mmCIF file of the C-alpha atoms, coordinates in Angstrom:
data_MODEL
# 
_entry.id   MODEL 
# 
loop_
_atom_site.group_PDB 
_atom_site.id 
_atom_site.type_symbol 
_atom_site.label_atom_id 
_atom_site.label_alt_id 
_atom_site.label_comp_id 
_atom_site.label_asym_id 
_atom_site.label_entity_id 
_atom_site.label_seq_id 
_atom_site.pdbx_PDB_ins_code 
_atom_site.Cartn_x 
_atom_site.Cartn_y 
_atom_site.Cartn_z 
_atom_site.occupancy 
_atom_site.B_iso_or_equiv 
_atom_site.pdbx_formal_charge 
_atom_site.auth_seq_id 
_atom_site.auth_comp_id 
_atom_site.auth_asym_id 
_atom_site.auth_atom_id 
_atom_site.pdbx_PDB_model_num 
ATOM 1   C CA . MET A 1 1   ? 17.376 13.205 -13.234 1.00 0.00 ? 1   MET A CA 1 
ATOM 2   C CA . SER A 1 2   ? 20.962 14.144 -12.525 1.00 0.00 ? 2   SER A CA 1 
ATOM 3   C CA . TRP A 1 3   ? 23.116 17.039 -13.853 1.00 0.00 ? 3   TRP A CA 1 
ATOM 4   C CA . SER A 1 4   ? 25.272 14.150 -15.010 1.00 0.00 ? 4   SER A CA 1 
ATOM 5   C CA . ASP A 1 5   ? 22.959 12.326 -17.084 1.00 0.00 ? 5   ASP A CA 1 
ATOM 6   C CA . PRO A 1 6   ? 23.969 12.068 -20.658 1.00 0.00 ? 6   PRO A CA 1 
ATOM 7   C CA . ILE A 1 7   ? 22.078 13.829 -23.253 1.00 0.00 ? 7   ILE A CA 1 
ATOM 8   C CA . ASP A 1 8   ? 21.979 13.181 -27.025 1.00 0.00 ? 8   ASP A CA 1 
ATOM 9   C CA . LEU A 1 9   ? 20.269 15.463 -29.057 1.00 0.00 ? 9   LEU A CA 1 
ATOM 10  C CA . TYR A 1 10  ? 22.409 15.430 -32.641 1.00 0.00 ? 10  TYR A CA 1 
ATOM 11  C CA . CYS A 1 11  ? 22.579 13.235 -35.309 1.00 0.00 ? 11  CYS A CA 1 
ATOM 12  C CA . GLU A 1 12  ? 26.601 12.929 -35.265 1.00 0.00 ? 12  GLU A CA 1 
ATOM 13  C CA . ARG A 1 13  ? 26.399 11.343 -31.610 1.00 0.00 ? 13  ARG A CA 1 
ATOM 14  C CA . ALA A 1 14  ? 26.084 7.660  -31.421 1.00 0.00 ? 14  ALA A CA 1 
ATOM 15  C CA . ASP A 1 15  ? 27.401 7.065  -27.828 1.00 0.00 ? 15  ASP A CA 1 
ATOM 16  C CA . PRO A 1 16  ? 28.018 8.751  -24.737 1.00 0.00 ? 16  PRO A CA 1 
ATOM 17  C CA . SER A 1 17  ? 31.753 9.197  -25.316 1.00 0.00 ? 17  SER A CA 1 
ATOM 18  C CA . PHE A 1 18  ? 33.530 12.389 -25.141 1.00 0.00 ? 18  PHE A CA 1 
ATOM 19  C CA . TRP A 1 19  ? 34.746 12.570 -29.124 1.00 0.00 ? 19  TRP A CA 1 
ATOM 20  C CA . ALA A 1 20  ? 31.248 11.134 -30.062 1.00 0.00 ? 20  ALA A CA 1 
ATOM 21  C CA . GLU A 1 21  ? 30.592 14.394 -31.771 1.00 0.00 ? 21  GLU A CA 1 
ATOM 22  C CA . PRO A 1 22  ? 34.053 15.469 -33.658 1.00 0.00 ? 22  PRO A CA 1 
ATOM 23  C CA . ALA A 1 23  ? 32.207 17.923 -36.224 1.00 0.00 ? 23  ALA A CA 1 
ATOM 24  C CA . ASN A 1 24  ? 30.110 19.558 -33.561 1.00 0.00 ? 24  ASN A CA 1 
ATOM 25  C CA . ALA A 1 25  ? 32.831 20.112 -31.140 1.00 0.00 ? 25  ALA A CA 1 
ATOM 26  C CA . LEU A 1 26  ? 35.806 21.519 -33.376 1.00 0.00 ? 26  LEU A CA 1 
ATOM 27  C CA . THR A 1 27  ? 33.445 23.861 -35.506 1.00 0.00 ? 27  THR A CA 1 
ATOM 28  C CA . ASN A 1 28  ? 33.302 25.869 -32.334 1.00 0.00 ? 28  ASN A CA 1 
ATOM 29  C CA . VAL A 1 29  ? 36.836 27.100 -33.407 1.00 0.00 ? 29  VAL A CA 1 
ATOM 30  C CA . ALA A 1 30  ? 34.854 29.264 -35.863 1.00 0.00 ? 30  ALA A CA 1 
ATOM 31  C CA . PHE A 1 31  ? 33.644 31.242 -32.746 1.00 0.00 ? 31  PHE A CA 1 
ATOM 32  C CA . LEU A 1 32  ? 37.019 31.624 -31.649 1.00 0.00 ? 32  LEU A CA 1 
ATOM 33  C CA . PHE A 1 33  ? 38.043 32.780 -34.902 1.00 0.00 ? 33  PHE A CA 1 
ATOM 34  C CA . ALA A 1 34  ? 35.130 35.300 -35.053 1.00 0.00 ? 34  ALA A CA 1 
ATOM 35  C CA . ALA A 1 35  ? 35.905 36.656 -31.527 1.00 0.00 ? 35  ALA A CA 1 
ATOM 36  C CA . ALA A 1 36  ? 39.748 36.867 -32.586 1.00 0.00 ? 36  ALA A CA 1 
ATOM 37  C CA . ALA A 1 37  ? 38.695 39.175 -35.822 1.00 0.00 ? 37  ALA A CA 1 
ATOM 38  C CA . ALA A 1 38  ? 36.342 40.986 -34.134 1.00 0.00 ? 38  ALA A CA 1 
ATOM 39  C CA . TYR A 1 39  ? 39.217 41.913 -31.570 1.00 0.00 ? 39  TYR A CA 1 
ATOM 40  C CA . MET A 1 40  ? 41.753 42.965 -34.342 1.00 0.00 ? 40  MET A CA 1 
ATOM 41  C CA . ARG A 1 41  ? 38.805 45.217 -35.592 1.00 0.00 ? 41  ARG A CA 1 
ATOM 42  C CA . TRP A 1 42  ? 37.669 46.728 -32.212 1.00 0.00 ? 42  TRP A CA 1 
ATOM 43  C CA . ARG A 1 43  ? 41.444 47.541 -31.638 1.00 0.00 ? 43  ARG A CA 1 
ATOM 44  C CA . GLY A 1 44  ? 41.968 49.008 -35.219 1.00 0.00 ? 44  GLY A CA 1 
ATOM 45  C CA . GLY A 1 45  ? 38.721 50.904 -34.905 1.00 0.00 ? 45  GLY A CA 1 
ATOM 46  C CA . GLY A 1 46  ? 39.737 53.505 -32.567 1.00 0.00 ? 46  GLY A CA 1 
ATOM 47  C CA . ALA A 1 47  ? 36.835 53.585 -30.382 1.00 0.00 ? 47  ALA A CA 1 
ATOM 48  C CA . ARG A 1 48  ? 37.622 50.633 -28.441 1.00 0.00 ? 48  ARG A CA 1 
ATOM 49  C CA . ASP A 1 49  ? 34.256 50.506 -26.204 1.00 0.00 ? 49  ASP A CA 1 
ATOM 50  C CA . PRO A 1 50  ? 34.309 48.293 -23.169 1.00 0.00 ? 50  PRO A CA 1 
ATOM 51  C CA . ALA A 1 51  ? 30.753 47.123 -24.058 1.00 0.00 ? 51  ALA A CA 1 
ATOM 52  C CA . THR A 1 52  ? 31.683 45.505 -27.264 1.00 0.00 ? 52  THR A CA 1 
ATOM 53  C CA . LEU A 1 53  ? 34.922 44.094 -26.095 1.00 0.00 ? 53  LEU A CA 1 
ATOM 54  C CA . ALA A 1 54  ? 32.857 42.502 -23.678 1.00 0.00 ? 54  ALA A CA 1 
ATOM 55  C CA . LEU A 1 55  ? 30.534 41.208 -26.375 1.00 0.00 ? 55  LEU A CA 1 
ATOM 56  C CA . ILE A 1 56  ? 33.802 39.913 -28.232 1.00 0.00 ? 56  ILE A CA 1 
ATOM 57  C CA . VAL A 1 57  ? 35.034 37.790 -25.371 1.00 0.00 ? 57  VAL A CA 1 
ATOM 58  C CA . ILE A 1 58  ? 31.550 36.128 -24.891 1.00 0.00 ? 58  ILE A CA 1 
ATOM 59  C CA . THR A 1 59  ? 31.349 35.108 -28.269 1.00 0.00 ? 59  THR A CA 1 
ATOM 60  C CA . GLY A 1 60  ? 34.549 33.663 -27.390 1.00 0.00 ? 60  GLY A CA 1 
ATOM 61  C CA . LEU A 1 61  ? 32.833 31.784 -24.490 1.00 0.00 ? 61  LEU A CA 1 
ATOM 62  C CA . VAL A 1 62  ? 30.073 30.701 -26.742 1.00 0.00 ? 62  VAL A CA 1 
ATOM 63  C CA . GLY A 1 63  ? 32.872 28.774 -28.610 1.00 0.00 ? 63  GLY A CA 1 
ATOM 64  C CA . LEU A 1 64  ? 34.135 27.150 -25.607 1.00 0.00 ? 64  LEU A CA 1 
ATOM 65  C CA . GLY A 1 65  ? 30.821 26.524 -23.774 1.00 0.00 ? 65  GLY A CA 1 
ATOM 66  C CA . SER A 1 66  ? 29.398 24.950 -27.317 1.00 0.00 ? 66  SER A CA 1 
ATOM 67  C CA . PHE A 1 67  ? 32.831 22.692 -27.055 1.00 0.00 ? 67  PHE A CA 1 
ATOM 68  C CA . ILE A 1 68  ? 32.078 21.658 -23.296 1.00 0.00 ? 68  ILE A CA 1 
ATOM 69  C CA . PHE A 1 69  ? 28.587 20.726 -23.879 1.00 0.00 ? 69  PHE A CA 1 
ATOM 70  C CA . HIS A 1 70  ? 29.299 18.488 -27.584 1.00 0.00 ? 70  HIS A CA 1 
ATOM 71  C CA . THR A 1 71  ? 31.979 16.814 -25.799 1.00 0.00 ? 71  THR A CA 1 
ATOM 72  C CA . ILE A 1 72  ? 30.851 16.582 -22.341 1.00 0.00 ? 72  ILE A CA 1 
ATOM 73  C CA . ALA A 1 73  ? 27.055 15.992 -23.304 1.00 0.00 ? 73  ALA A CA 1 
ATOM 74  C CA . THR A 1 74  ? 25.487 15.988 -20.067 1.00 0.00 ? 74  THR A CA 1 
ATOM 75  C CA . ARG A 1 75  ? 22.704 17.777 -18.456 1.00 0.00 ? 75  ARG A CA 1 
ATOM 76  C CA . GLY A 1 76  ? 24.925 20.010 -16.755 1.00 0.00 ? 76  GLY A CA 1 
ATOM 77  C CA . ALA A 1 77  ? 26.995 21.151 -19.331 1.00 0.00 ? 77  ALA A CA 1 
ATOM 78  C CA . VAL A 1 78  ? 23.928 22.544 -21.407 1.00 0.00 ? 78  VAL A CA 1 
ATOM 79  C CA . LEU A 1 79  ? 24.488 25.512 -19.084 1.00 0.00 ? 79  LEU A CA 1 
ATOM 80  C CA . ALA A 1 80  ? 28.017 25.960 -20.558 1.00 0.00 ? 80  ALA A CA 1 
ATOM 81  C CA . ASP A 1 81  ? 26.460 26.179 -24.211 1.00 0.00 ? 81  ASP A CA 1 
ATOM 82  C CA . VAL A 1 82  ? 23.106 28.283 -23.464 1.00 0.00 ? 82  VAL A CA 1 
ATOM 83  C CA . ILE A 1 83  ? 24.160 31.114 -20.608 1.00 0.00 ? 83  ILE A CA 1 
ATOM 84  C CA . PRO A 1 84  ? 27.013 32.729 -22.985 1.00 0.00 ? 84  PRO A CA 1 
ATOM 85  C CA . ILE A 1 85  ? 24.294 32.212 -25.886 1.00 0.00 ? 85  ILE A CA 1 
ATOM 86  C CA . ALA A 1 86  ? 21.801 34.123 -23.648 1.00 0.00 ? 86  ALA A CA 1 
ATOM 87  C CA . LEU A 1 87  ? 24.205 36.683 -22.619 1.00 0.00 ? 87  LEU A CA 1 
ATOM 88  C CA . PHE A 1 88  ? 25.126 37.672 -26.024 1.00 0.00 ? 88  PHE A CA 1 
ATOM 89  C CA . ILE A 1 89  ? 21.426 37.888 -27.410 1.00 0.00 ? 89  ILE A CA 1 
ATOM 90  C CA . TYR A 1 90  ? 20.570 40.145 -24.548 1.00 0.00 ? 90  TYR A CA 1 
ATOM 91  C CA . GLY A 1 91  ? 23.951 42.053 -24.529 1.00 0.00 ? 91  GLY A CA 1 
ATOM 92  C CA . TYR A 1 92  ? 23.779 42.906 -28.345 1.00 0.00 ? 92  TYR A CA 1 
ATOM 93  C CA . LEU A 1 93  ? 19.893 43.934 -28.093 1.00 0.00 ? 93  LEU A CA 1 
ATOM 94  C CA . PHE A 1 94  ? 20.545 46.094 -25.546 1.00 0.00 ? 94  PHE A CA 1 
ATOM 95  C CA . LEU A 1 95  ? 23.683 47.632 -27.379 1.00 0.00 ? 95  LEU A CA 1 
ATOM 96  C CA . ALA A 1 96  ? 21.680 47.979 -30.807 1.00 0.00 ? 96  ALA A CA 1 
ATOM 97  C CA . LEU A 1 97  ? 18.459 49.496 -29.064 1.00 0.00 ? 97  LEU A CA 1 
ATOM 98  C CA . ARG A 1 98  ? 20.667 51.915 -27.190 1.00 0.00 ? 98  ARG A CA 1 
ATOM 99  C CA . ARG A 1 99  ? 23.548 52.884 -30.147 1.00 0.00 ? 99  ARG A CA 1 
ATOM 100 C CA . PHE A 1 100 ? 21.739 51.966 -33.472 1.00 0.00 ? 100 PHE A CA 1 
ATOM 101 C CA . LEU A 1 101 ? 17.892 52.997 -32.766 1.00 0.00 ? 101 LEU A CA 1 
ATOM 102 C CA . ARG A 1 102 ? 18.965 55.734 -29.915 1.00 0.00 ? 102 ARG A CA 1 
ATOM 103 C CA . LEU A 1 103 ? 16.208 54.391 -27.514 1.00 0.00 ? 103 LEU A CA 1 
ATOM 104 C CA . SER A 1 104 ? 15.965 55.978 -23.904 1.00 0.00 ? 104 SER A CA 1 
ATOM 105 C CA . LEU A 1 105 ? 17.085 53.650 -21.333 1.00 0.00 ? 105 LEU A CA 1 
ATOM 106 C CA . ALA A 1 106 ? 13.488 53.137 -20.011 1.00 0.00 ? 106 ALA A CA 1 
ATOM 107 C CA . SER A 1 107 ? 12.452 52.248 -23.499 1.00 0.00 ? 107 SER A CA 1 
ATOM 108 C CA . VAL A 1 108 ? 15.272 49.451 -24.175 1.00 0.00 ? 108 VAL A CA 1 
ATOM 109 C CA . PHE A 1 109 ? 14.643 47.814 -20.810 1.00 0.00 ? 109 PHE A CA 1 
ATOM 110 C CA . PHE A 1 110 ? 10.940 47.977 -21.839 1.00 0.00 ? 110 PHE A CA 1 
ATOM 111 C CA . THR A 1 111 ? 11.810 46.034 -24.901 1.00 0.00 ? 111 THR A CA 1 
ATOM 112 C CA . LEU A 1 112 ? 13.667 43.709 -23.265 1.00 0.00 ? 112 LEU A CA 1 
ATOM 113 C CA . ILE A 1 113 ? 11.211 42.860 -20.797 1.00 0.00 ? 113 ILE A CA 1 
ATOM 114 C CA . VAL A 1 114 ? 8.844  42.251 -23.681 1.00 0.00 ? 114 VAL A CA 1 
ATOM 115 C CA . PHE A 1 115 ? 11.733 40.275 -25.942 1.00 0.00 ? 115 PHE A CA 1 
ATOM 116 C CA . ALA A 1 116 ? 12.151 38.110 -23.080 1.00 0.00 ? 116 ALA A CA 1 
ATOM 117 C CA . LEU A 1 117 ? 8.185  37.616 -21.894 1.00 0.00 ? 117 LEU A CA 1 
ATOM 118 C CA . ALA A 1 118 ? 7.840  36.681 -25.792 1.00 0.00 ? 118 ALA A CA 1 
ATOM 119 C CA . SER A 1 119 ? 10.706 34.421 -25.786 1.00 0.00 ? 119 SER A CA 1 
ATOM 120 C CA . ARG A 1 120 ? 9.363  32.497 -22.661 1.00 0.00 ? 120 ARG A CA 1 
ATOM 121 C CA . ALA A 1 121 ? 5.647  32.446 -24.432 1.00 0.00 ? 121 ALA A CA 1 
ATOM 122 C CA . LEU A 1 122 ? 6.958  31.096 -27.562 1.00 0.00 ? 122 LEU A CA 1 
ATOM 123 C CA . SER A 1 123 ? 9.083  28.329 -25.904 1.00 0.00 ? 123 SER A CA 1 
ATOM 124 C CA . TYR A 1 124 ? 5.533  27.226 -24.204 1.00 0.00 ? 124 TYR A CA 1 
ATOM 125 C CA . LEU A 1 125 ? 3.840  26.984 -27.783 1.00 0.00 ? 125 LEU A CA 1 
ATOM 126 C CA . LEU A 1 126 ? 6.708  25.358 -29.475 1.00 0.00 ? 126 LEU A CA 1 
ATOM 127 C CA . PRO A 1 127 ? 8.808  23.321 -26.767 1.00 0.00 ? 127 PRO A CA 1 
ATOM 128 C CA . PRO A 1 128 ? 11.411 20.392 -27.717 1.00 0.00 ? 128 PRO A CA 1 
ATOM 129 C CA . PRO A 1 129 ? 11.308 18.731 -29.849 1.00 0.00 ? 129 PRO A CA 1 
ATOM 130 C CA . ALA A 1 130 ? 9.410  20.848 -31.910 1.00 0.00 ? 130 ALA A CA 1 
ATOM 131 C CA . LEU A 1 131 ? 11.710 22.461 -34.394 1.00 0.00 ? 131 LEU A CA 1 
ATOM 132 C CA . ASN A 1 132 ? 14.455 20.595 -32.919 1.00 0.00 ? 132 ASN A CA 1 
ATOM 133 C CA . GLY A 1 133 ? 14.884 23.117 -30.138 1.00 0.00 ? 133 GLY A CA 1 
ATOM 134 C CA . SER A 1 134 ? 15.340 25.760 -32.753 1.00 0.00 ? 134 SER A CA 1 
ATOM 135 C CA . SER A 1 135 ? 12.062 27.921 -31.547 1.00 0.00 ? 135 SER A CA 1 
ATOM 136 C CA . ASP A 1 136 ? 14.205 29.626 -28.747 1.00 0.00 ? 136 ASP A CA 1 
ATOM 137 C CA . TYR A 1 137 ? 16.354 31.195 -32.189 1.00 0.00 ? 137 TYR A CA 1 
ATOM 138 C CA . LEU A 1 138 ? 12.984 32.720 -33.749 1.00 0.00 ? 138 LEU A CA 1 
ATOM 139 C CA . PRO A 1 139 ? 12.785 35.755 -31.318 1.00 0.00 ? 139 PRO A CA 1 
ATOM 140 C CA . PRO A 1 140 ? 16.090 36.739 -32.105 1.00 0.00 ? 140 PRO A CA 1 
ATOM 141 C CA . LEU A 1 141 ? 16.020 36.501 -35.596 1.00 0.00 ? 141 LEU A CA 1 
ATOM 142 C CA . ILE A 1 142 ? 12.800 38.825 -35.500 1.00 0.00 ? 142 ILE A CA 1 
ATOM 143 C CA . ALA A 1 143 ? 14.863 41.161 -33.576 1.00 0.00 ? 143 ALA A CA 1 
ATOM 144 C CA . LEU A 1 144 ? 17.508 41.190 -36.078 1.00 0.00 ? 144 LEU A CA 1 
ATOM 145 C CA . ILE A 1 145 ? 15.137 41.831 -39.050 1.00 0.00 ? 145 ILE A CA 1 
ATOM 146 C CA . ALA A 1 146 ? 13.282 44.518 -37.222 1.00 0.00 ? 146 ALA A CA 1 
ATOM 147 C CA . ILE A 1 147 ? 16.551 46.754 -36.157 1.00 0.00 ? 147 ILE A CA 1 
ATOM 148 C CA . GLY A 1 148 ? 17.670 45.951 -39.453 1.00 0.00 ? 148 GLY A CA 1 
ATOM 149 C CA . ALA A 1 149 ? 14.592 47.404 -41.070 1.00 0.00 ? 149 ALA A CA 1 
ATOM 150 C CA . SER A 1 150 ? 14.257 50.460 -38.424 1.00 0.00 ? 150 SER A CA 1 
ATOM 151 C CA . ALA A 1 151 ? 18.139 51.379 -39.311 1.00 0.00 ? 151 ALA A CA 1 
ATOM 152 C CA . ARG A 1 152 ? 17.993 54.503 -40.621 1.00 0.00 ? 152 ARG A CA 1 
ATOM 153 C CA . ALA A 1 153 ? 21.972 54.370 -41.983 1.00 0.00 ? 153 ALA A CA 1 
ATOM 154 C CA . GLU A 1 154 ? 22.356 52.145 -44.950 1.00 0.00 ? 154 GLU A CA 1 
ATOM 155 C CA . ALA A 1 155 ? 25.443 50.451 -43.823 1.00 0.00 ? 155 ALA A CA 1 
ATOM 156 C CA . LEU A 1 156 ? 24.175 49.857 -40.423 1.00 0.00 ? 156 LEU A CA 1 
ATOM 157 C CA . ARG A 1 157 ? 20.887 48.432 -42.364 1.00 0.00 ? 157 ARG A CA 1 
ATOM 158 C CA . ARG A 1 158 ? 23.038 46.206 -44.589 1.00 0.00 ? 158 ARG A CA 1 
ATOM 159 C CA . GLY A 1 159 ? 24.567 45.037 -41.860 1.00 0.00 ? 159 GLY A CA 1 
ATOM 160 C CA . MET A 1 160 ? 21.797 43.792 -39.736 1.00 0.00 ? 160 MET A CA 1 
ATOM 161 C CA . LEU A 1 161 ? 19.804 42.186 -42.545 1.00 0.00 ? 161 LEU A CA 1 
ATOM 162 C CA . ALA A 1 162 ? 22.855 40.191 -43.812 1.00 0.00 ? 162 ALA A CA 1 
ATOM 163 C CA . ALA A 1 163 ? 23.432 38.807 -40.430 1.00 0.00 ? 163 ALA A CA 1 
ATOM 164 C CA . ALA A 1 164 ? 19.649 38.321 -40.314 1.00 0.00 ? 164 ALA A CA 1 
ATOM 165 C CA . ALA A 1 165 ? 19.657 36.745 -43.529 1.00 0.00 ? 165 ALA A CA 1 
ATOM 166 C CA . ILE A 1 166 ? 22.541 34.201 -42.455 1.00 0.00 ? 166 ILE A CA 1 
ATOM 167 C CA . PHE A 1 167 ? 20.846 33.377 -39.218 1.00 0.00 ? 167 PHE A CA 1 
ATOM 168 C CA . ALA A 1 168 ? 17.886 32.406 -40.903 1.00 0.00 ? 168 ALA A CA 1 
ATOM 169 C CA . VAL A 1 169 ? 19.535 29.831 -42.955 1.00 0.00 ? 169 VAL A CA 1 
ATOM 170 C CA . ALA A 1 170 ? 21.598 28.425 -40.196 1.00 0.00 ? 170 ALA A CA 1 
ATOM 171 C CA . VAL A 1 171 ? 18.341 28.002 -38.070 1.00 0.00 ? 171 VAL A CA 1 
ATOM 172 C CA . VAL A 1 172 ? 16.895 25.914 -40.816 1.00 0.00 ? 172 VAL A CA 1 
ATOM 173 C CA . PHE A 1 173 ? 20.339 23.770 -40.713 1.00 0.00 ? 173 PHE A CA 1 
ATOM 174 C CA . ARG A 1 174 ? 20.145 23.574 -36.719 1.00 0.00 ? 174 ARG A CA 1 
ATOM 175 C CA . THR A 1 175 ? 16.494 22.412 -37.387 1.00 0.00 ? 175 THR A CA 1 
ATOM 176 C CA . ILE A 1 176 ? 16.733 19.802 -39.785 1.00 0.00 ? 176 ILE A CA 1 
ATOM 177 C CA . ASP A 1 177 ? 19.482 17.872 -38.051 1.00 0.00 ? 177 ASP A CA 1 
ATOM 178 C CA . ARG A 1 178 ? 17.899 14.833 -36.600 1.00 0.00 ? 178 ARG A CA 1 
ATOM 179 C CA . SER A 1 179 ? 15.569 14.462 -39.742 1.00 0.00 ? 179 SER A CA 1 
ATOM 180 C CA . ILE A 1 180 ? 18.566 14.038 -42.044 1.00 0.00 ? 180 ILE A CA 1 
ATOM 181 C CA . CYS A 1 181 ? 20.372 11.342 -39.731 1.00 0.00 ? 181 CYS A CA 1 
ATOM 182 C CA . ALA A 1 182 ? 19.117 8.510  -42.198 1.00 0.00 ? 182 ALA A CA 1 
ATOM 183 C CA . ALA A 1 183 ? 20.839 10.504 -45.447 1.00 0.00 ? 183 ALA A CA 1 
ATOM 184 C CA . ALA A 1 184 ? 23.563 12.596 -43.691 1.00 0.00 ? 184 ALA A CA 1 
ATOM 185 C CA . PRO A 1 185 ? 25.481 10.696 -40.339 1.00 0.00 ? 185 PRO A CA 1 
ATOM 186 C CA . LEU A 1 186 ? 26.961 14.092 -39.289 1.00 0.00 ? 186 LEU A CA 1 
ATOM 187 C CA . GLY A 1 187 ? 24.074 15.789 -39.309 1.00 0.00 ? 187 GLY A CA 1 
ATOM 188 C CA . SER A 1 188 ? 23.835 19.501 -40.010 1.00 0.00 ? 188 SER A CA 1 
ATOM 189 C CA . HIS A 1 189 ? 24.444 20.583 -36.513 1.00 0.00 ? 189 HIS A CA 1 
ATOM 190 C CA . PHE A 1 190 ? 28.059 21.844 -37.480 1.00 0.00 ? 190 PHE A CA 1 
ATOM 191 C CA . ILE A 1 191 ? 27.209 24.103 -39.868 1.00 0.00 ? 191 ILE A CA 1 
ATOM 192 C CA . TRP A 1 192 ? 24.733 25.642 -37.707 1.00 0.00 ? 192 TRP A CA 1 
ATOM 193 C CA . HIS A 1 193 ? 27.884 26.151 -35.881 1.00 0.00 ? 193 HIS A CA 1 
ATOM 194 C CA . LEU A 1 194 ? 29.804 27.830 -38.743 1.00 0.00 ? 194 LEU A CA 1 
ATOM 195 C CA . MET A 1 195 ? 27.279 29.895 -40.054 1.00 0.00 ? 195 MET A CA 1 
ATOM 196 C CA . ASN A 1 196 ? 26.439 31.187 -36.347 1.00 0.00 ? 196 ASN A CA 1 
ATOM 197 C CA . ALA A 1 197 ? 30.215 32.284 -36.063 1.00 0.00 ? 197 ALA A CA 1 
ATOM 198 C CA . ALA A 1 198 ? 29.636 34.258 -39.366 1.00 0.00 ? 198 ALA A CA 1 
ATOM 199 C CA . VAL A 1 199 ? 26.540 36.129 -37.859 1.00 0.00 ? 199 VAL A CA 1 
ATOM 200 C CA . LEU A 1 200 ? 28.078 36.962 -34.726 1.00 0.00 ? 200 LEU A CA 1 
ATOM 201 C CA . TYR A 1 201 ? 31.405 38.250 -36.249 1.00 0.00 ? 201 TYR A CA 1 
ATOM 202 C CA . LEU A 1 202 ? 29.107 40.485 -39.014 1.00 0.00 ? 202 LEU A CA 1 
ATOM 203 C CA . LEU A 1 203 ? 27.181 41.946 -35.619 1.00 0.00 ? 203 LEU A CA 1 
ATOM 204 C CA . LEU A 1 204 ? 30.119 42.864 -33.912 1.00 0.00 ? 204 LEU A CA 1 
ATOM 205 C CA . ARG A 1 205 ? 31.768 44.311 -36.898 1.00 0.00 ? 205 ARG A CA 1 
ATOM 206 C CA . THR A 1 206 ? 28.761 46.265 -37.545 1.00 0.00 ? 206 THR A CA 1 
ATOM 207 C CA . GLY A 1 207 ? 28.845 47.601 -33.956 1.00 0.00 ? 207 GLY A CA 1 
ATOM 208 C CA . ILE A 1 208 ? 32.328 48.429 -33.981 1.00 0.00 ? 208 ILE A CA 1 
ATOM 209 C CA . ASP A 1 209 ? 32.030 50.028 -37.133 1.00 0.00 ? 209 ASP A CA 1 
ATOM 210 C CA . VAL A 1 210 ? 28.772 52.318 -35.765 1.00 0.00 ? 210 VAL A CA 1 
ATOM 211 C CA . GLN A 1 211 ? 30.747 53.354 -32.477 1.00 0.00 ? 211 GLN A CA 1 
ATOM 212 C CA . THR A 1 212 ? 33.925 54.456 -34.519 1.00 0.00 ? 212 THR A CA 1 
ATOM 213 C CA . ALA A 1 213 ? 31.846 56.317 -37.060 1.00 0.00 ? 213 ALA A CA 1 
ATOM 214 C CA . THR A 1 214 ? 29.880 58.002 -34.139 1.00 0.00 ? 214 THR A CA 1 
ATOM 215 C CA . GLN A 1 215 ? 33.176 58.755 -32.846 1.00 0.00 ? 215 GLN A CA 1 
ATOM 216 C CA . SER A 1 216 ? 34.377 60.169 -35.646 1.00 0.00 ? 216 SER A CA 1 
ATOM 217 C CA . VAL A 1 217 ? 31.936 62.683 -36.143 1.00 0.00 ? 217 VAL A CA 1 
ATOM 218 C CA . THR A 1 218 ? 31.710 63.542 -32.482 1.00 0.00 ? 218 THR A CA 1 
ATOM 219 C CA . LEU A 1 219 ? 35.820 64.457 -32.726 1.00 0.00 ? 219 LEU A CA 1 
ATOM 220 C CA . ARG A 1 220 ? 34.843 66.176 -36.091 1.00 0.00 ? 220 ARG A CA 1 
ATOM 221 C CA . THR A 1 221 ? 32.163 68.221 -34.303 1.00 0.00 ? 221 THR A CA 1 
ATOM 222 C CA . PHE A 1 222 ? 34.574 69.049 -31.485 1.00 0.00 ? 222 PHE A CA 1 
ATOM 223 C CA . ALA A 1 223 ? 37.205 70.611 -33.677 1.00 0.00 ? 223 ALA A CA 1 
ATOM 224 C CA . SER A 1 224 ? 34.667 72.657 -35.951 1.00 0.00 ? 224 SER A CA 1 
ATOM 225 C CA . HIS A 1 225 ? 33.874 74.254 -32.655 1.00 0.00 ? 225 HIS A CA 1 
ATOM 226 C CA . LYS A 1 226 ? 37.218 74.814 -30.943 1.00 0.00 ? 226 LYS A CA 1 
# 
């Protein structure tokens, strides 16, 4: 097998040509819109922390990488798709554990290792084509629910659980793509893109709002002690 070998994973692709998946390719613009909207909120929020900005940039890279994958559609192009997604998952999880749940660095790294091992184990238990490859997204979904349920602040809890609910529906659309080809030649993978972009924006917005609120409390506390 070669990195240049074409792959066909979705309903919409009927041949190996560049524009064989127009819906799957073009809906990646939603990630660029999500990144742009998050950036505007980040600029207006006041906190402007570099960690959140990095996640915003990665969100844009998710869209670009997925566009490359759904147009070039080779074994090598898969890397452009999966690497930005993995960076966002682990980066956001680190940020959520550290900032939202206020865990120590040791606890954060231990949790990330457990998460990685659990994800790897699940990939062995449910290897593709099980769930059309969507089993990789079950650990992040569980993590979203767990963090949301553990959050003390009501706004944070609502944001995380809302993102988890949308993500769960998005995973369903990703899973059923190939099984509905006969009835819907476009499949449903493009809906996964649109809903997942909304999830990433909601997660970024939640992180920005939490950081802004934390900074505001810190400034008020500092002012009161002057």
